[in-house]
C-alpha positions as CSV (number, residue, x, y, z in Angstrom):
1,M,18.5,16.5,0.2
2,E,18.2,20.3,0.7
3,E,14.4,20.1,-0.2
4,T,13.8,17.6,2.6
5,K,15.6,19.8,5.1
6,K,13.4,22.8,4.1
7,A,10.1,20.6,4.3
8,I,11.2,19.5,7.7
9,A,11.9,23.0,9.0
10,S,8.6,24.3,7.6
11,L,6.7,21.4,9.0
12,G,8.3,21.7,12.5
13,N,7.6,25.6,12.5
14,T,3.9,25.2,11.3
15,Y,3.3,22.5,13.8
16,E,4.6,24.8,16.7
17,E,2.2,27.4,15.3
18,F,-0.8,24.9,15.3
19,K,0.0,24.0,18.9
20,I,-0.1,27.4,20.2
21,A,-3.3,28.3,18.4
22,N,-5.0,24.9,19.6
23,D,-3.8,25.5,23.1
24,E,-5.5,28.8,23.0
25,R,-8.6,27.3,21.6
26,L,-8.8,24.7,24.2
27,K,-8.1,27.1,27.0
28,K,-11.1,29.3,25.9
29,L,-13.3,26.3,25.4
30,E,-12.6,25.2,29.0
31,A,-13.0,28.6,30.4
32,K,-16.0,29.9,28.5
33,G,-17.5,26.8,26.8
34,T,-17.4,28.6,23.6
35,V,-14.8,29.6,21.1
36,D,-14.4,32.5,18.7
37,P,-15.2,31.1,15.2
38,L,-12.1,33.2,13.9
39,L,-9.9,31.2,16.2
40,T,-11.4,28.0,15.2
41,E,-10.9,28.8,11.6
42,K,-7.2,29.7,12.2
43,V,-6.6,26.4,13.9
44,E,-8.3,24.5,11.0
45,K,-6.2,26.4,8.5
46,I,-2.8,25.6,10.3
47,N,-3.9,22.0,10.8
48,A,-4.5,21.6,7.0
49,D,-1.1,23.2,6.4
50,V,0.5,20.7,8.7
51,T,-1.2,18.0,6.6
52,E,0.1,19.1,3.4
53,L,3.6,19.7,4.6
54,S,3.6,16.1,6.2
55,K,2.7,14.7,2.8
56,M,5.3,16.7,1.1
57,K,8.0,15.5,3.5
58,A,6.9,11.8,3.0
59,E,7.1,12.2,-0.7
60,L,10.7,13.6,-0.6
61,D,11.5,10.8,1.9
62,L,10.3,8.3,-0.8
63,L,12.2,10.1,-3.7
64,A,15.5,10.1,-1.6
65,K,15.0,6.4,-0.7
66,E,14.6,5.6,-4.4
67,V,17.7,7.6,-5.3
68,A,19.7,5.9,-2.7
69,Q,18.6,2.3,-3.6
70,A,19.6,3.1,-7.3
71,K,17.6,0.2,-8.6
72,T,19.3,-2.0,-11.0
73,L,18.2,-4.5,-13.7
74,P,17.4,-8.0,-12.4
75,G,20.2,-10.3,-13.3
76,G,22.8,-8.6,-11.1
77,G,26.3,-9.2,-12.2
78,D,25.3,-11.9,-14.7
79,S,26.6,-10.3,-18.0
80,E,24.8,-12.9,-20.2
81,V,21.5,-12.5,-18.7
82,N,21.7,-8.7,-18.7
83,G,23.0,-8.8,-22.4
84,A,19.8,-10.9,-23.3
85,R,17.6,-8.4,-21.5
86,A,19.1,-5.5,-23.3
87,E,18.5,-7.4,-26.6
88,H,14.9,-8.1,-25.5
89,K,14.4,-4.4,-24.8
90,D,15.5,-3.5,-28.2
91,A,13.3,-6.2,-29.8
92,F,10.3,-5.1,-27.8
93,E,10.8,-1.5,-28.9
94,K,10.9,-2.6,-32.6
95,W,7.6,-4.8,-32.1
96,F,6.0,-1.8,-30.3
97,R,6.5,0.5,-33.1
98,S,5.7,-1.7,-36.2
99,G,4.1,-5.0,-34.9
100,G,4.6,-8.1,-37.2
101,E,4.7,-11.7,-36.5
102,A,8.3,-11.9,-37.1
103,N,9.1,-9.3,-34.4
104,L,6.6,-11.0,-32.0
105,A,8.2,-14.3,-32.4
106,N,11.6,-12.8,-31.8
107,V,10.5,-10.9,-28.6
108,K,8.9,-14.2,-27.2
109,Q,12.1,-16.2,-28.0
110,L,14.3,-13.4,-26.1
111,Q,11.9,-13.5,-23.1
112,V,13.0,-17.0,-22.5
113,K,16.5,-16.5,-23.1
114,A,16.5,-13.4,-20.8
115,G,14.8,-15.5,-18.0
116,L,11.5,-13.2,-18.2
117,S,9.3,-16.2,-18.9
118,T,9.6,-19.9,-19.6
119,L,7.0,-20.2,-22.4
120,S,5.0,-18.2,-24.7
121,D,1.4,-17.2,-23.9
122,P,-1.0,-19.9,-25.5
123,D,-3.2,-17.3,-27.4
124,G,0.0,-16.2,-29.1
125,G,-0.7,-12.4,-28.8
126,Y,0.7,-11.4,-25.5
127,I,4.3,-10.5,-24.7
128,I,6.2,-9.8,-21.4
129,A,7.2,-6.1,-20.9
130,P,10.8,-5.4,-20.2
131,P,11.9,-5.2,-16.5
132,E,12.1,-1.4,-16.7
133,F,8.5,-1.2,-17.5
134,D,7.6,-3.2,-14.4
135,K,9.8,-0.9,-12.3
136,A,8.2,2.3,-13.6
137,I,4.8,1.0,-12.6
138,D,6.1,-0.4,-9.2
139,R,7.6,3.1,-8.7
140,V,4.3,4.9,-9.1
141,A,2.5,2.2,-7.1
142,G,4.6,2.8,-4.1
143,T,3.7,6.5,-4.1
144,I,-0.2,5.9,-4.6
145,S,-0.8,2.6,-2.8
146,V,0.4,2.7,0.8
147,M,-0.6,-0.8,1.2
148,R,2.4,-1.8,-1.0
149,N,4.6,-0.1,1.5
150,L,3.0,-1.6,4.7
151,A,2.2,-5.2,3.6
152,T,4.5,-8.2,2.5
153,V,4.7,-8.1,-1.3
154,R,5.8,-11.3,-3.2
155,A,6.3,-12.2,-7.0
156,I,5.0,-15.7,-8.0
157,G,4.6,-17.5,-11.2
158,V,1.2,-19.3,-10.5
159,D,-2.3,-18.3,-10.4
160,T,-3.0,-19.4,-6.7
161,Y,-0.9,-19.0,-3.8
162,K,-1.6,-21.2,-0.6
163,K,-0.3,-20.7,2.9
164,L,-0.5,-22.8,6.0
165,V,-1.1,-20.8,9.2
166,N,-0.7,-22.2,12.6
167,M,-3.7,-21.6,14.7
168,G,-2.1,-22.4,17.9
169,G,-2.7,-25.6,20.0
170,A,0.7,-27.1,19.7
171,S,2.0,-27.9,23.1
172,S,5.5,-28.1,24.4
173,G,7.2,-28.3,27.8
174,W,10.5,-28.5,29.7
175,V,12.2,-31.9,30.3
176,A,15.3,-33.1,32.2
177,E,18.0,-35.2,30.4
178,R,16.8,-38.6,31.6
179,E,12.9,-37.8,31.8
180,S,10.6,-39.3,29.3
181,R,9.0,-37.1,26.6
182,P,5.3,-37.6,26.3
183,E,3.6,-36.7,23.0
184,T,2.6,-33.2,22.5
185,A,-0.6,-32.0,21.1
186,T,-0.8,-31.5,17.1
187,P,-0.9,-27.9,16.0
188,T,-4.1,-26.7,14.1
189,L,-3.4,-25.6,10.7
190,R,-5.6,-23.5,8.4
191,E,-5.0,-23.0,4.7
192,I,-5.0,-19.4,3.3
193,A,-5.6,-19.3,-0.6
194,I,-5.1,-16.2,-2.6
195,N,-6.0,-16.0,-6.2
196,Q,-4.6,-13.8,-8.9
197,K,-7.0,-11.3,-10.3
198,E,-6.6,-9.4,-13.6
199,L,-6.2,-5.7,-13.8
200,Y,-6.1,-4.1,-17.3
201,A,-5.7,-0.8,-19.1
202,E,-5.9,0.0,-22.8
203,P,-4.2,3.1,-23.8
204,G,-3.7,4.0,-27.4
205,A,-1.2,5.9,-29.5
206,T,-1.4,7.4,-33.0
207,N,0.5,5.7,-35.7
208,V,2.3,9.0,-36.4
209,A,3.5,8.8,-32.8
210,L,4.7,5.2,-33.2
211,D,6.6,6.4,-36.2
212,D,8.6,9.1,-34.1
213,A,12.0,7.6,-33.5
214,Y,12.7,10.0,-30.7
215,M,9.5,9.0,-28.6
216,D,10.2,6.6,-25.7
217,L,7.4,4.3,-26.1
218,A,8.0,2.2,-23.1
219,S,8.1,5.3,-20.8
220,W,4.8,6.5,-22.6
221,L,3.0,3.3,-22.0
222,A,4.3,3.2,-18.3
223,D,2.9,6.6,-17.7
224,E,-0.3,5.7,-19.3
225,V,-1.0,2.6,-17.2
226,S,0.8,3.1,-13.9
227,V,-1.5,5.7,-12.3
228,E,-4.6,3.9,-13.3
229,F,-3.2,0.5,-12.1
230,S,-2.0,1.9,-8.9
231,E,-5.2,3.6,-8.0
232,Q,-7.3,0.5,-8.8
233,E,-5.2,-1.8,-6.8
234,G,-4.8,0.6,-3.9
235,S,-8.6,0.8,-3.6
236,A,-8.9,-3.0,-3.7
237,F,-6.3,-3.6,-1.1
238,V,-8.5,-1.6,1.3
239,N,-11.9,-2.0,0.1
240,G,-12.0,-4.9,-2.2
241,D,-14.5,-7.7,-1.7
242,G,-12.4,-10.5,-3.2
243,V,-14.5,-10.9,-6.2
244,A,-12.6,-10.4,-9.4
245,K,-10.3,-8.1,-7.3
246,P,-8.0,-8.5,-4.3
247,H,-9.6,-8.9,-0.9
248,G,-9.1,-5.6,1.2
249,I,-8.6,-5.1,4.7
250,A,-12.0,-3.4,5.2
251,G,-13.7,-5.9,2.9
252,Y,-13.8,-8.8,5.5
253,T,-16.5,-9.4,8.0
254,M,-16.0,-7.1,11.1
255,V,-16.9,-8.3,14.6
256,T,-16.5,-6.9,18.1
257,N,-13.0,-7.7,19.3
258,A,-14.4,-9.6,22.2
259,S,-16.0,-11.9,19.6
260,Y,-13.1,-12.2,17.1
261,E,-12.5,-15.3,15.4
262,W,-10.3,-16.4,12.5
263,G,-11.4,-15.1,9.1
264,K,-12.9,-12.0,10.5
265,V,-11.4,-8.6,11.5
266,G,-12.0,-7.6,15.3
267,Y,-13.0,-3.9,15.8
268,V,-13.1,-1.7,19.0
269,P,-16.4,0.3,19.5
270,G,-15.4,4.1,19.0
271,G,-18.7,5.8,20.2
272,N,-20.5,8.2,17.9
273,A,-18.8,10.5,15.1
274,T,-17.6,12.8,17.9
275,V,-15.7,10.1,19.8
276,L,-12.2,11.6,18.8
277,N,-12.7,14.4,21.2
278,S,-11.2,12.0,23.4
279,P,-8.1,9.6,23.1
280,D,-9.7,6.8,25.0
281,A,-10.8,5.0,21.9
282,L,-7.4,5.0,20.2
283,V,-5.7,3.8,23.4
284,N,-8.2,1.0,23.5
285,L,-7.6,0.1,19.8
286,Q,-3.9,0.2,20.2
287,H,-4.1,-2.2,23.2
288,A,-6.7,-4.6,21.5
289,L,-3.7,-5.8,19.4
290,K,-1.5,-8.4,21.0
291,P,2.0,-7.2,22.2
292,V,3.5,-9.7,19.5
293,Y,2.1,-7.7,16.7
294,R,2.0,-4.3,18.5
295,N,5.9,-4.0,18.3
296,G,5.8,-3.6,14.5
297,A,2.4,-2.1,14.2
298,T,1.2,1.2,12.2
299,W,-1.9,3.3,12.3
300,L,-3.7,3.5,9.0
301,L,-6.2,6.3,8.4
302,N,-6.8,9.1,5.9
303,D,-5.7,12.8,6.1
304,A,-9.4,14.0,7.2
305,T,-9.2,11.7,10.3
306,C,-5.8,12.7,11.2
307,A,-6.8,16.3,11.2
308,K,-9.1,15.7,14.0
309,I,-6.7,13.4,15.9
310,R,-4.1,16.1,15.7
311,T,-5.8,18.2,18.1
312,L,-6.1,15.5,20.9
313,K,-3.8,15.5,23.9
314,T,-2.9,12.8,26.6
315,G,-3.8,13.4,30.3
316,E,-0.4,14.9,30.8
317,G,-1.0,17.6,28.2
318,E,1.2,16.0,25.5
319,Y,-0.2,15.8,21.9
320,L,-1.0,12.4,20.7
321,W,0.2,13.0,17.2
322,Q,3.8,14.1,16.6
323,P,5.2,15.0,13.1
324,G,8.3,13.2,11.9
325,L,11.0,15.9,12.0
326,V,14.0,13.8,10.8
327,A,14.6,12.5,7.3
328,N,12.8,9.1,6.6
329,A,11.1,9.5,10.1
330,P,7.2,8.9,9.8
331,D,4.5,10.8,11.7
332,M,3.7,9.1,15.1
333,L,0.6,8.6,17.0
334,L,0.8,7.3,20.6
335,G,4.4,6.3,19.8
336,K,3.5,4.2,16.6
337,P,4.0,5.2,13.0
338,V,1.1,6.7,11.0
339,A,0.4,5.8,7.3
340,Y,-2.2,7.6,5.3
341,D,-4.4,6.4,2.6
342,D,-7.4,8.1,1.0
343,N,-9.2,4.8,0.5
344,I,-9.9,4.3,4.2
345,A,-13.4,5.7,5.2
346,D,-13.9,9.1,6.8
347,I,-15.3,9.3,10.3
348,A,-19.1,8.6,9.9
349,G,-21.9,6.6,11.6
350,N,-21.1,2.8,11.0
351,A,-17.8,3.4,9.3
352,F,-14.3,2.1,10.1
353,P,-12.1,5.2,9.8
354,I,-8.9,3.8,11.5
355,F,-6.9,0.5,11.5
356,F,-4.1,-0.5,13.8
357,G,-2.1,-3.5,12.8
358,N,1.4,-5.1,11.9
359,F,0.4,-5.1,8.2
360,K,3.8,-7.0,7.3
361,R,2.3,-10.1,9.1
362,A,-1.4,-9.3,8.5
363,Y,-1.7,-8.7,4.7
364,L,-0.1,-10.3,1.7
365,I,0.2,-8.9,-1.9
366,L,1.0,-11.3,-4.6
367,D,2.3,-10.0,-8.2
368,R,2.2,-12.5,-11.0
369,T,5.4,-12.1,-12.7
370,G,5.5,-10.0,-15.7
371,I,3.1,-7.3,-17.1
372,R,1.7,-8.4,-20.5
373,I,0.8,-6.5,-23.5
374,L,-1.3,-7.2,-26.5
375,R,-0.9,-4.8,-29.6
376,D,-4.1,-4.0,-31.4
377,P,-3.7,-2.0,-34.7
378,Y,-7.1,-2.9,-36.1
379,T,-9.8,-1.6,-33.7
380,S,-9.2,2.1,-34.1
381,K,-8.0,3.2,-37.5
382,G,-5.2,5.4,-37.6
383,N,-4.2,4.3,-33.9
384,T,-2.7,1.3,-32.2
385,L,-4.1,0.1,-28.8
386,F,-2.1,-1.7,-26.2
387,Y,-4.2,-3.9,-24.2
388,T,-2.0,-4.1,-21.1
389,T,-2.8,-6.6,-18.0
390,K,-1.3,-7.1,-14.8
391,R,-2.2,-10.0,-12.4
392,V,-2.4,-9.3,-8.6
393,G,-3.9,-10.7,-5.5
394,G,-4.1,-9.7,-2.0
395,G,-5.7,-10.7,1.2
396,I,-5.2,-11.1,5.0
397,V,-3.2,-14.0,6.0
398,M,-3.0,-13.1,9.9
399,F,-6.3,-12.1,11.0
400,E,-5.2,-11.3,14.6
401,A,-2.6,-8.8,13.5
402,V,-4.9,-6.2,12.6
403,K,-7.8,-4.3,14.4
404,A,-10.1,-1.6,13.4
405,L,-12.1,1.3,15.1
406,K,-15.8,1.4,14.5
407,I,-18.0,4.6,14.7
408,A,-21.5,4.0,16.0
409,T,-24.6,4.6,13.9
410,T,-25.6,7.6,16.0
């Protein structure tokens, strides 16, 4: 895409400007111990421009990926299934506009025929939205919730997902063809259970709007709820405590990495809030993760923290942070990809502003199949409300695959 090429060129040029200005700042700081405030302001301004251009480039990469994938309806080449889903979409639209028990019953019958559900909701009011509706919400979620791009995401049809994790302890050994094979130790298994939590929104439309034959109601509803859903779950995947919401990576008990144990997240001490004047803490955090996880690991932090890290150099004079100057290439920190999430804490006393982990192995997001809608034409006269719910769960399933950096209280 031409826009991506322009964004990459602008990012590269601006980053070079930043390095020149920051190098000048560092030389004056080393020579005189002080820096002209105007030069500091210039470095900060260019640094902020690099942040914005990096975000723009990432958004264009995501858009190009969506266009390339050209998502299709579930059902593949099964004409019967896709025909039923097209019929379901038309029936959904009719129910959406005018309601009615007959329309509701028809939609529910078509849900089963189209493979969208196996039975009707017992309370009789909910229906399953068409696949296009789910996709519209998932698309927005991918741009807002970075954890959905980093973690493993699965769709399930039950309220609780259980997974057995091998804690180690299974022994093995080499043996010759005629040698005896003594019994080996039994592996230690731990059960991880992730429960589905309910997320809801209740947008409303005027009855006049519902009568408008040209209004794309499914798109309207997706727009109304997608950002709200995405922001809520994005926050929960990072900071959720597991009570009525997913359990976020920062919501678990944090312990020093030397005292790490299953069920807790190990952290590396990062000194006080000025620690990021040195790369040592970042190097220590990176190597706190076992090599088996480090190979697929990603840094997770917010833009404000990245702006501070961007000024740091290695002992050889190379900058720790490097922009992704190729399409679909991420920014890099100490040779590993960087992901940005505003839900991660800022640098402050007692905060955890940086995570480093193999999130595909560490964190699991579970989507309960189907977004459900309850039509309410009674509560608000002249309007119709659409109580829309989504069930989603999340939690760490491999605790040793993620580590954090902790800032001291002083």
